[in-house]
ROVEX-424977 format. One record per residue: chain; x, z, y of N, C-alpha, C in turn. Coordinates in nm, 3 decimals. Each point is the difference from the previous one (the first is absolute). Layout:
// residues N
PT chaine     n_u     n_w     n_v    ca_u    ca_w    ca_v     c_u     c_w     c_v
PT      A       X       Z       Y       X       Z       Y       X       Z       Y
...
END
This chain:
// residues 213
PT chaine     n_u     n_w     n_v    ca_u    ca_w    ca_v     c_u     c_w     c_v
PT      A  -1.270   1.395   1.196   0.039  -0.141   0.024   0.107  -0.043  -0.097
PT      A   0.096   0.090  -0.032   0.114  -0.041  -0.090  -0.062  -0.021  -0.139
PT      A  -0.094   0.085  -0.035  -0.072  -0.017  -0.137  -0.067  -0.139  -0.007
PT      A  -0.071  -0.038   0.104  -0.073  -0.125   0.003   0.104  -0.119   0.004
PT      A   0.118   0.016   0.060   0.096  -0.096  -0.006   0.054  -0.031  -0.142
PT      A   0.021   0.110  -0.074   0.046  -0.015  -0.141  -0.103  -0.060  -0.081
PT      A  -0.132   0.047   0.018  -0.114  -0.047  -0.085  -0.013  -0.153   0.029
PT      A   0.019  -0.046   0.129  -0.007  -0.139   0.028   0.107  -0.077  -0.071
PT      A   0.118   0.052   0.004   0.124  -0.058  -0.071  -0.027  -0.024  -0.144
PT      A  -0.059   0.106  -0.065  -0.033  -0.009  -0.148  -0.103  -0.111  -0.028
PT      A  -0.110   0.006   0.090  -0.104  -0.100  -0.021   0.044  -0.145   0.026
PT      A   0.081  -0.009   0.103   0.044  -0.133   0.037   0.080  -0.075  -0.120
PT      A   0.083   0.079  -0.065   0.071  -0.056  -0.109  -0.071  -0.014  -0.137
PT      A  -0.099   0.095  -0.009  -0.084  -0.001  -0.120  -0.085  -0.123   0.003
PT      A  -0.055  -0.035   0.119  -0.082  -0.116   0.012   0.081  -0.133  -0.019
PT      A   0.138   0.001   0.022   0.079  -0.114  -0.030   0.059  -0.002  -0.127
PT      A  -0.036   0.085  -0.091   0.042  -0.013  -0.142   0.127   0.056  -0.026
PT      A   0.051   0.086   0.095   0.139   0.074  -0.039  -0.042   0.115  -0.100
PT      A   0.102   0.026  -0.078  -0.014   0.112  -0.107   0.051   0.127   0.052
PT      A   0.087   0.009   0.095   0.062   0.123   0.047   0.045  -0.007   0.140
PT      A   0.016   0.120   0.063   0.046  -0.002   0.146   0.117   0.098   0.009
PT      A   0.069  -0.004   0.120   0.119   0.077   0.020   0.001   0.044   0.140
PT      A   0.056   0.125   0.024   0.015   0.046   0.143   0.122   0.095   0.003
PT      A   0.043   0.019   0.121   0.104   0.098   0.025  -0.062   0.124   0.071
PT      A  -0.002   0.117  -0.072  -0.076   0.115   0.037   0.070   0.085   0.108
PT      A  -0.084   0.050   0.096   0.045   0.103   0.092  -0.014   0.136  -0.067
PT      A  -0.094   0.012  -0.087  -0.020   0.120  -0.083  -0.037  -0.035  -0.140
PT      A   0.096   0.014  -0.090  -0.020  -0.052  -0.147  -0.120   0.070  -0.054
PT      A  -0.017   0.133   0.022  -0.118   0.061  -0.057  -0.134  -0.042   0.049
PT      A  -0.003  -0.044   0.131  -0.130  -0.045   0.050  -0.036  -0.136  -0.066
PT      A   0.092  -0.090  -0.023  -0.025  -0.127  -0.064  -0.016   0.018  -0.146
PT      A   0.055   0.100  -0.062  -0.022   0.032  -0.145  -0.141   0.041  -0.021
PT      A  -0.058   0.072   0.096  -0.145   0.037  -0.006  -0.091  -0.122   0.016
PT      A   0.056  -0.110   0.056  -0.082  -0.120   0.022   0.014  -0.095  -0.121
PT      A   0.079   0.044  -0.099   0.018  -0.073  -0.124   0.124  -0.087  -0.011
PT      A   0.095   0.014   0.097   0.121  -0.060  -0.011   0.098   0.083  -0.092
PT      A   0.089  -0.077  -0.061   0.096   0.080  -0.093   0.142  -0.031   0.047
PT      A   0.092   0.082  -0.045   0.136  -0.006   0.047   0.087  -0.113  -0.084
PT      A   0.090  -0.062   0.083   0.087  -0.102  -0.051   0.133   0.047  -0.027
PT      A   0.097  -0.094   0.008   0.141   0.032  -0.029   0.069   0.081   0.114
PT      A   0.112   0.053  -0.035   0.066   0.088   0.097   0.120  -0.062   0.064
PT      A   0.054   0.052   0.102   0.128  -0.042   0.064   0.086   0.116   0.002
PT      A   0.135  -0.033  -0.016   0.098   0.112  -0.005   0.100  -0.019   0.108
PT      A   0.039   0.102   0.057   0.102  -0.006   0.121   0.118   0.092  -0.038
PT      A   0.109  -0.072  -0.007   0.133   0.070  -0.027   0.089  -0.004   0.126
PT      A   0.081   0.105   0.009   0.094   0.009   0.107   0.137   0.018  -0.071
PT      A   0.076  -0.110   0.004   0.117  -0.020  -0.075   0.128  -0.017   0.095
PT      A   0.112   0.076  -0.032   0.124  -0.026   0.073   0.041  -0.140  -0.053
PT      A   0.048  -0.090   0.099   0.054  -0.126  -0.037   0.098  -0.002  -0.115
PT      A   0.092   0.094  -0.001   0.103   0.003  -0.112  -0.052   0.042  -0.128
PT      A  -0.128   0.045  -0.006  -0.056   0.039  -0.127  -0.066  -0.125  -0.070
PT      A  -0.005  -0.110   0.075  -0.058  -0.127  -0.056   0.114  -0.073  -0.076
PT      A  -0.037  -0.076  -0.108   0.111  -0.067  -0.071   0.067  -0.113   0.068
PT      A   0.127  -0.018  -0.030   0.070  -0.106   0.057   0.026  -0.107  -0.099
PT      A  -0.043  -0.125   0.029   0.015  -0.107  -0.084   0.125  -0.085   0.025
PT      A   0.024  -0.111  -0.069   0.119  -0.085   0.029  -0.016  -0.089   0.117
PT      A  -0.119  -0.012   0.059  -0.018  -0.101   0.105  -0.131   0.034   0.078
PT      A  -0.003  -0.048   0.122  -0.113  -0.001   0.084  -0.019  -0.141   0.074
PT      A   0.054  -0.094  -0.062   0.017  -0.137   0.053  -0.139  -0.070   0.034
PT      A  -0.103   0.051  -0.077  -0.130  -0.068   0.027  -0.094   0.075   0.098
PT      A   0.058   0.103   0.058  -0.076   0.090   0.096   0.002  -0.067   0.143
PT      A  -0.113  -0.008   0.061  -0.009  -0.050   0.146  -0.129   0.055   0.052
PT      A  -0.002  -0.016   0.136  -0.118   0.036   0.080  -0.101  -0.110  -0.009
PT      A  -0.126   0.040   0.001  -0.114  -0.097   0.006  -0.057   0.012   0.144
PT      A  -0.017  -0.123   0.056  -0.056  -0.006   0.138  -0.159  -0.017  -0.008
PT      A  -0.069   0.013   0.112  -0.135  -0.010   0.007  -0.045  -0.138  -0.045
PT      A   0.088  -0.092   0.023  -0.038  -0.148  -0.042   0.015  -0.027  -0.150
PT      A   0.051   0.098  -0.071   0.018  -0.012  -0.139  -0.087   0.089  -0.092
PT      A  -0.115   0.027   0.055  -0.088   0.099  -0.065  -0.058  -0.050  -0.133
PT      A   0.003  -0.129  -0.015  -0.051  -0.063  -0.115   0.073   0.043  -0.121
PT      A   0.125   0.022   0.005   0.094   0.033  -0.097  -0.040   0.148  -0.050
PT      A  -0.027   0.086   0.100  -0.041   0.138  -0.036  -0.139   0.000  -0.074
PT      A  -0.089  -0.077   0.065  -0.133   0.003  -0.053  -0.011  -0.060  -0.152
PT      A   0.090  -0.107  -0.018   0.009  -0.053  -0.151   0.050   0.110  -0.086
PT      A   0.105   0.072   0.046   0.066   0.104  -0.082  -0.102   0.114  -0.031
PT      A  -0.069   0.040   0.105  -0.098   0.110  -0.012  -0.103  -0.040  -0.097
PT      A  -0.057  -0.124   0.017  -0.117  -0.039  -0.085   0.040  -0.036  -0.140
PT      A   0.128   0.003  -0.036   0.041  -0.007  -0.139   0.011   0.137  -0.048
PT      A   0.025   0.101   0.086   0.026   0.130  -0.050  -0.134   0.087  -0.016
PT      A  -0.092  -0.018   0.101  -0.112   0.100  -0.004  -0.084  -0.003  -0.124
PT      A  -0.023  -0.120  -0.077  -0.085   0.009  -0.112   0.062   0.093  -0.110
PT      A   0.135   0.035   0.014   0.059   0.082  -0.112  -0.010   0.147   0.035
PT      A  -0.060   0.038   0.115   0.008   0.140   0.035  -0.142   0.046   0.033
PT      A  -0.042   0.109  -0.070  -0.135   0.051   0.037  -0.011   0.061   0.139
PT      A  -0.103  -0.051   0.067  -0.023   0.054   0.142   0.048  -0.089   0.110
PT      A   0.070  -0.101  -0.030   0.028  -0.102   0.105  -0.101  -0.108   0.005
PT      A  -0.007  -0.061   0.125  -0.092  -0.110   0.015   0.072  -0.124   0.054
PT      A  -0.055  -0.115   0.004   0.068  -0.123   0.051   0.019   0.017   0.146
PT      A   0.094  -0.077   0.054   0.038   0.009   0.139  -0.012  -0.147   0.058
PT      A  -0.033  -0.002   0.131  -0.004  -0.130   0.072   0.089   0.006   0.119
PT      A   0.052  -0.118   0.029   0.111  -0.012   0.102  -0.039   0.052   0.129
PT      A  -0.126  -0.008   0.044  -0.047   0.048   0.132   0.027   0.152   0.008
PT      A  -0.025   0.074  -0.107   0.021   0.144   0.017   0.147   0.041   0.022
PT      A   0.087  -0.074  -0.084   0.140   0.027   0.018   0.056  -0.041   0.134
PT      A  -0.050  -0.115   0.045   0.049  -0.054   0.140  -0.043   0.094   0.101
PT      A  -0.132   0.050  -0.011  -0.035   0.097   0.107   0.082   0.124   0.002
PT      A   0.036   0.042  -0.115   0.082   0.122  -0.019   0.136  -0.019   0.077
PT      A   0.060  -0.116  -0.033   0.142  -0.027   0.058  -0.015  -0.038   0.150
PT      A  -0.096  -0.060   0.048  -0.012  -0.038   0.143  -0.038   0.122   0.082
PT      A  -0.085   0.077  -0.054  -0.042   0.134   0.083   0.105   0.114  -0.012
PT      A   0.073  -0.012  -0.107   0.108   0.105  -0.004   0.129  -0.064  -0.033
PT      A   0.064  -0.050   0.099   0.117  -0.077  -0.011   0.126   0.082  -0.055
PT      A  -0.023   0.135   0.002   0.105   0.093  -0.052   0.005  -0.015  -0.149
PT      A  -0.102  -0.062  -0.071   0.004  -0.003  -0.146   0.083  -0.124  -0.036
PT      A   0.085   0.023  -0.106   0.093  -0.098  -0.047  -0.033  -0.032  -0.148
PT      A   0.023  -0.120  -0.046  -0.016  -0.014  -0.155   0.133  -0.054  -0.048
PT      A   0.065   0.069  -0.095   0.123  -0.050  -0.066  -0.034  -0.035  -0.139
PT      A   0.038  -0.119  -0.040  -0.035  -0.057  -0.133   0.120  -0.046  -0.075
PT      A  -0.030  -0.011  -0.133   0.091  -0.071  -0.089  -0.052  -0.126  -0.039
PT      A   0.058  -0.114   0.041  -0.061  -0.128  -0.018   0.090  -0.071  -0.100
PT      A  -0.052  -0.042  -0.114   0.075  -0.069  -0.104  -0.075  -0.126  -0.032
PT      A   0.070  -0.110   0.005  -0.058  -0.133  -0.031  -0.126  -0.036   0.083
PT      A   0.000   0.045   0.120  -0.115  -0.024   0.088  -0.116   0.087  -0.007
PT      A  -0.001   0.109  -0.080  -0.098   0.091  -0.009   0.044   0.143   0.019
PT      A  -0.083   0.081   0.068   0.038   0.138   0.024  -0.035   0.081  -0.128
PT      A   0.100   0.066  -0.056   0.000   0.073  -0.122  -0.004   0.157   0.023
PT      A   0.022   0.035   0.133  -0.006   0.140   0.037  -0.007   0.008   0.147
PT      A  -0.065   0.098   0.057   0.004   0.022   0.148  -0.026   0.132   0.036
PT      A   0.036   0.039   0.105  -0.004   0.143   0.057  -0.044  -0.030   0.154
PT      A  -0.121   0.048   0.035  -0.053   0.007   0.141   0.035   0.135   0.056
PT      A   0.057   0.009   0.121   0.053   0.121   0.050   0.011  -0.002   0.151
PT      A   0.017   0.125   0.056   0.033   0.009   0.139   0.093   0.124   0.011
PT      A   0.072   0.013   0.111   0.080   0.112   0.038  -0.087   0.107   0.040
PT      A   0.040   0.123  -0.031  -0.072   0.119   0.066   0.103   0.103   0.019
PT      A  -0.016   0.078   0.104   0.096   0.111   0.030  -0.012   0.114  -0.100
PT      A   0.118   0.049  -0.047   0.009   0.097  -0.097   0.054   0.130   0.060
PT      A   0.013   0.002   0.126   0.053   0.130   0.069  -0.064   0.005   0.140
PT      A  -0.043   0.121   0.042  -0.068   0.018   0.130   0.095  -0.011   0.113
PT      A   0.130   0.013  -0.023   0.092   0.007   0.121   0.124  -0.078  -0.022
PT      A  -0.010  -0.110  -0.093   0.114  -0.076  -0.030  -0.052  -0.139  -0.032
PT      A   0.009  -0.101   0.099  -0.054  -0.128  -0.010   0.085  -0.077  -0.105
PT      A   0.110   0.045  -0.057   0.079  -0.079  -0.088  -0.040   0.027  -0.142
PT      A  -0.095   0.097  -0.028  -0.036   0.029  -0.141  -0.141  -0.067  -0.015
PT      A  -0.008  -0.084  -0.086  -0.113  -0.081  -0.036  -0.030  -0.017  -0.146
PT      A  -0.121  -0.027  -0.033  -0.046  -0.035  -0.133  -0.054  -0.143   0.006
PT      A   0.003  -0.062  -0.129  -0.070  -0.127  -0.013  -0.138   0.042  -0.065
PT      A  -0.103  -0.021   0.070  -0.137   0.038  -0.044  -0.065  -0.114  -0.065
PT      A  -0.018   0.003  -0.127  -0.051  -0.119  -0.070  -0.154  -0.003   0.004
PT      A  -0.060  -0.116   0.012  -0.137  -0.015  -0.001  -0.042  -0.066  -0.128
PT      A   0.090  -0.066  -0.072  -0.027  -0.074  -0.122   0.129  -0.034  -0.068
PT      A   0.000   0.015  -0.139   0.112  -0.048  -0.078  -0.050  -0.053  -0.135
PT      A   0.022  -0.134  -0.011  -0.049  -0.059  -0.129   0.120  -0.073  -0.065
PT      A   0.000  -0.021  -0.136   0.102  -0.065  -0.066  -0.053  -0.052  -0.136
PT      A   0.059  -0.115  -0.029  -0.048  -0.069  -0.121   0.106   0.007  -0.111
PT      A   0.114   0.036   0.024   0.110  -0.004  -0.106   0.091   0.124   0.030
PT      A   0.073   0.046  -0.101   0.100   0.090   0.015   0.122  -0.047   0.082
PT      A   0.023  -0.133  -0.021   0.125  -0.055   0.077  -0.025  -0.004   0.153
PT      A  -0.135  -0.033   0.031  -0.035  -0.006   0.146  -0.006   0.127   0.061
PT      A  -0.058   0.097  -0.073  -0.001   0.139   0.044   0.134   0.059   0.021
PT      A   0.095  -0.035  -0.088   0.140   0.056   0.015   0.065  -0.066   0.123
PT      A  -0.025  -0.121   0.026   0.057  -0.061   0.124  -0.056   0.078   0.123
PT      A  -0.126   0.017  -0.002  -0.068   0.075   0.115   0.053   0.139   0.016
PT      A   0.025   0.064  -0.109   0.057   0.144   0.006   0.144  -0.007   0.049
PT      A   0.068  -0.100  -0.041   0.139  -0.018   0.052   0.010  -0.015   0.154
PT      A  -0.097  -0.078   0.045  -0.010  -0.017   0.141  -0.028   0.134   0.071
PT      A  -0.103   0.068  -0.048  -0.040   0.125   0.059   0.109   0.110  -0.012
PT      A   0.067  -0.003  -0.110   0.102   0.100  -0.016   0.119  -0.019   0.112
PT      A   0.020  -0.132   0.034   0.105  -0.035   0.091  -0.037   0.057   0.142
PT      A  -0.118   0.041   0.018  -0.039   0.057   0.136   0.031   0.146   0.009
PT      A   0.077   0.054  -0.088   0.024   0.148   0.004   0.069   0.045   0.132
PT      A   0.075  -0.085   0.063   0.065   0.040   0.131  -0.102  -0.015   0.114
PT      A  -0.115  -0.052  -0.024  -0.103  -0.021   0.112  -0.115   0.088  -0.007
PT      A  -0.039   0.044  -0.123  -0.123   0.062  -0.012   0.023   0.135  -0.088
PT      A  -0.080   0.094   0.022  -0.004   0.123  -0.073  -0.074  -0.012  -0.136
PT      A  -0.116  -0.061   0.001  -0.084  -0.016  -0.115  -0.063  -0.138  -0.003
PT      A  -0.023  -0.049  -0.118  -0.083  -0.112  -0.019  -0.135   0.040  -0.051
PT      A  -0.107  -0.024   0.059  -0.133   0.047  -0.039  -0.068  -0.119  -0.068
PT      A  -0.040   0.027  -0.111  -0.058  -0.113  -0.088  -0.149   0.031  -0.037
PT      A  -0.081  -0.094   0.023  -0.144   0.010  -0.042  -0.013  -0.110  -0.121
PT      A  -0.042   0.050  -0.111  -0.010  -0.080  -0.121  -0.114   0.042  -0.081
PT      A  -0.071  -0.103  -0.068  -0.101   0.046  -0.097   0.054   0.028  -0.131
PT      A   0.141  -0.022  -0.019   0.054   0.017  -0.131   0.024   0.151  -0.035
PT      A  -0.081   0.042  -0.108   0.001   0.143  -0.035   0.139   0.046  -0.059
PT      A   0.080  -0.099  -0.041   0.131   0.038  -0.060   0.120  -0.015   0.090
PT      A  -0.027  -0.008   0.135   0.110  -0.023   0.083   0.104   0.107   0.002
PT      A  -0.037   0.121  -0.042   0.094   0.116  -0.004   0.125  -0.029  -0.089
PT      A  -0.027  -0.091  -0.096   0.122  -0.022  -0.088   0.111  -0.076   0.068
PT      A  -0.022  -0.067   0.112   0.090  -0.093   0.075   0.113   0.089   0.070
PT      A  -0.036   0.088   0.099   0.113   0.057   0.080   0.074   0.100  -0.086
PT      A   0.128   0.032   0.039   0.080   0.112  -0.058  -0.058   0.120   0.020
PT      A  -0.064   0.026   0.118  -0.076   0.135   0.032  -0.126  -0.040   0.064
PT      A  -0.110   0.015  -0.089  -0.130  -0.032   0.059  -0.075   0.122   0.080
PT      A   0.073   0.108   0.019  -0.061   0.110   0.082  -0.018  -0.048   0.133
PT      A  -0.107   0.063   0.067  -0.038  -0.044   0.135   0.071   0.077   0.113
PT      A   0.094   0.088  -0.036   0.072   0.079   0.106  -0.067   0.120   0.050
PT      A  -0.113   0.031  -0.050  -0.076   0.124   0.046   0.050   0.118  -0.068
PT      A   0.061  -0.011  -0.131   0.038   0.108  -0.078  -0.112   0.067  -0.063
PT      A  -0.122  -0.054   0.000  -0.125   0.066  -0.053   0.012  -0.005  -0.156
PT      A  -0.038   0.102  -0.062  -0.021   0.000  -0.149  -0.142   0.011  -0.036
PT      A  -0.044  -0.080  -0.106  -0.143   0.007  -0.055   0.010   0.058  -0.134
PT      A  -0.026   0.131  -0.001   0.021   0.075  -0.128   0.147   0.043   0.004
PT      A   0.041   0.044  -0.122   0.130   0.066   0.003   0.118  -0.100   0.011
PT      A  -0.002  -0.120  -0.075   0.103  -0.088   0.011  -0.039  -0.146   0.020
PT      A  -0.098  -0.021   0.087  -0.040  -0.139   0.028   0.026  -0.018   0.145
PT      A   0.087  -0.100   0.045   0.044  -0.020   0.127  -0.096  -0.108   0.073
PT      A  -0.044   0.031   0.115  -0.090  -0.079   0.071   0.072  -0.141   0.039
PT      A  -0.059  -0.110  -0.043   0.079  -0.130   0.011  -0.065  -0.086   0.108
PT      A  -0.133   0.005   0.021  -0.065  -0.089   0.080  -0.141   0.036   0.039
PT      A  -0.068  -0.078   0.088  -0.136   0.025   0.036  -0.078  -0.116  -0.065
PT      A  -0.120   0.037  -0.035  -0.102  -0.090  -0.059  -0.135  -0.003   0.071
PT      A  -0.058  -0.116   0.021  -0.125  -0.002   0.076  -0.100  -0.101  -0.060
PT      A  -0.117   0.010   0.016  -0.107  -0.089  -0.033  -0.041  -0.082   0.107
PT      A  -0.058  -0.123  -0.018  -0.041  -0.088   0.111  -0.127  -0.062  -0.030
PT      A   0.012  -0.126  -0.030  -0.131  -0.077  -0.014  -0.088   0.064  -0.112
PT      A  -0.133  -0.013   0.026  -0.097   0.049  -0.079  -0.096  -0.120  -0.034
PT      A  -0.065   0.012  -0.126  -0.083  -0.120  -0.052  -0.131   0.050  -0.040
PT      A  -0.104  -0.086   0.013  -0.126   0.024  -0.060  -0.058  -0.121  -0.059
PT      A  -0.040   0.015  -0.132  -0.058  -0.110  -0.065  -0.149  -0.011   0.051
PT      A  -0.042  -0.126   0.038  -0.133  -0.013   0.058  -0.087  -0.090  -0.102
PT      A   0.057  -0.055  -0.090  -0.072  -0.062  -0.118   0.051   0.033  -0.132
PT      A  -0.038   0.109  -0.052   0.048   0.056  -0.126  -0.011  -0.100  -0.118
PT      A  -0.121  -0.074   0.000  -0.021  -0.088  -0.114   0.101  -0.114  -0.005
PT      A   0.027  -0.055   0.115   0.094  -0.110   0.000   0.148   0.050  -0.032
END
């Protein structure tokens, strides 16, 4: 049944003149055997707030409400064409996420009416027997400029008295240059003198269905 569903999906878009298809795999190897290839990666960092840089200001940082999702969509859709593996976003998806999961917050840097950086996150417990120890679990972090990123980091750094770690999901392969200490806290070593810094995962997979086009 699952195989027929995927075949229907491929035929449906081939008949409508699309050149390629995309899916989120439950088993990457299964879909690889069906002709899908791997896309971009996501990286997850666990950073102590005080290891993030502190800038001169965070005056443009504010919370984004569910009624202001257009600001996030506009920012995301300026960002995604510059990063391999991301796809466009629509407001309905983001609205559903915030309405079904009210514990998710979006903190943004808004400059001249446009969001130039944002961090989607929720609190999570960081201790099995202490409700006062929490992390900020990021679901998304995007930024358009060094200045906006610095303001966002300044805000996150100021949470050091509230959270143990700031967990950041980013497609940026060079994010390890930002924190003072990019190690993930496990103490693991990769080879003799390589410190484990983050986790990396694959997601969306793609298949070309009209190679000539």
